[in-house]
C-alpha positions in Angstrom: -30.6 35.4 27.6 -31.0 34.1 31.1 -31.7 30.6 29.8 -28.5 30.6 27.7 -26.4 31.7 30.6 -28.0 29.2 32.9 -27.6 26.4 30.3 -23.9 27.3 29.8 -23.4 27.2 33.6 -25.0 23.8 33.9 -22.9 22.5 31.0 -19.7 23.8 32.5 -20.5 22.3 35.8 -21.3 18.9 34.2 -18.0 19.1 32.1 -16.0 19.8 35.3 -17.7 16.9 37.1 -17.0 14.5 34.1 -13.3 15.6 34.0 -13.0 15.1 37.8 -14.5 11.6 37.6 -12.2 10.7 34.6 -9.2 11.8 36.7 -10.4 9.8 39.7 -10.9 6.6 37.7 -7.7 7.1 35.7 -5.8 7.0 39.0 -7.7 4.0 40.3 -5.0 1.6 39.1 -1.9 3.5 40.0 0.4 1.1 38.2 -0.9 1.7 34.7 -4.2 3.6 34.7 -5.7 0.5 32.9 -8.4 -2.0 33.6 -7.5 -5.6 34.0 -9.5 -8.0 31.8 -8.7 -11.6 32.7 -5.0 -10.9 33.0 -4.8 -8.6 30.0 -4.4 -4.9 30.6 -6.8 -2.8 28.5 -7.8 0.9 28.2 -10.2 3.0 26.2 -8.6 5.9 24.3 -10.3 9.3 24.3 -11.8 10.8 21.2 -13.5 13.9 19.9 -15.8 14.6 17.0 -16.7 17.6 14.8 -19.0 18.1 11.8 -18.8 20.1 8.6 -21.4 20.1 5.8 -19.5 17.4 4.0 -18.0 15.1 6.6 -17.7 13.9 10.1 -14.2 14.3 11.6 -13.2 12.0 14.5 -9.9 12.3 16.4 -8.7 9.4 18.6 -5.8 10.1 20.9 -3.2 7.2 20.7 0.2 8.4 21.8 3.0 6.0 21.3 1.0 3.7 18.9 2.3 2.9 15.4 0.1 2.3 12.4 0.9 -1.4 12.5 -0.5 -1.6 16.0 -3.9 -0.1 15.3 -6.9 -1.6 13.4 -9.9 0.5 12.3 -13.1 -1.3 11.1 -16.7 -0.4 10.5 -19.2 -2.9 11.8 -22.9 -2.1 11.3 -23.2 1.6 12.4 -20.1 1.6 14.6 -16.5 2.5 14.0 -14.2 0.2 16.0 -10.7 1.3 16.9 -8.5 -1.4 18.5 -4.9 -2.3 18.9 -2.1 -2.3 21.5 0.2 0.3 23.0 3.5 -1.4 23.9 5.6 -0.1 26.8 9.1 1.0 25.8 11.7 -1.7 26.2 13.9 0.6 28.3 11.2 0.8 31.0 11.6 -1.7 33.8 8.7 -3.6 35.4 9.4 -1.7 38.6 9.0 1.7 37.0 6.2 4.2 37.4 4.0 5.5 34.6 0.8 7.5 34.3 0.2 6.1 30.8 -1.8 3.0 30.2 -0.1 0.3 28.1 -1.6 -2.9 26.7 -4.6 -3.5 24.4 -7.1 -0.8 23.7 -10.6 -0.7 22.2 -13.1 2.0 21.4 -16.5 1.7 19.7 -18.0 4.9 18.3 -21.7 4.9 17.3 -22.2 6.6 13.9 -25.4 8.2 12.5 -27.1 6.8 9.4 -26.4 9.9 7.4 -22.7 8.9 6.7 -21.2 7.1 3.7 -19.4 4.3 5.6 -17.9 2.9 2.3 -15.6 6.0 2.1 -14.0 6.1 5.5 -10.4 7.4 5.5 -7.9 7.3 8.4 -4.5 8.9 9.1 -2.3 8.3 12.1 0.2 11.1 12.9 1.8 12.5 16.0 -0.1 10.1 18.3 -3.5 11.1 16.8 -5.7 9.0 14.6 -7.8 11.3 12.3 -10.8 9.6 10.8 -12.9 11.3 8.1 -16.3 10.0 7.1 -18.2 11.8 4.3 -21.9 12.6 4.6 -24.1 10.9 2.1 -25.0 13.2 -0.9 -28.7 13.0 -0.2 -28.1 14.1 3.4 -26.0 17.2 2.6 -27.7 20.6 3.1 -28.9 22.1 -0.1 -30.2 25.6 -0.9 -33.9 25.7 -1.8 -34.8 28.6 -4.1 -37.5 31.0 -2.8 -39.9 32.4 -5.3 -42.0 35.4 -4.8 -45.3 36.6 -6.2 -45.2 39.4 -8.7 -46.4 42.6 -7.1 -49.5 44.0 -8.8 -50.5 47.6 -8.6 -54.0 48.3 -7.6 -56.0 50.3 -10.1 -57.5 53.4 -8.7 -61.3 53.6 -9.2 
């Protein structure tokens, strides 16, 4: 039990440190929170992942991005999400924003156990949901357990 409590404490501390560093670097460029790449503004959207027995679910956070401004591809064993988030026309160049605008790119490494030919995506409410089914041969399957018939000992 002590090992579990200690491991959880270490995990929580590392998560807090990661969030603090993310906040620090998000504020590094106060004008947009983005990184400049040869004159182009770029950023990397955040994502989360979860498994079921049948599929991998990915969620990429893309507020303010329409489906025509995002492209999802599979290349090798990576899922690539790229596109552009455009600033609203009503915003002036002298305004302040904590959101990053411009081109974005995210490469997500995928395990070999997925059927990459059956990827499906849905963009709704600023969230891109990606579902990738697990290959049939990689799904968990129940193995029957057989027992030995019990034999009664003969009394001598």
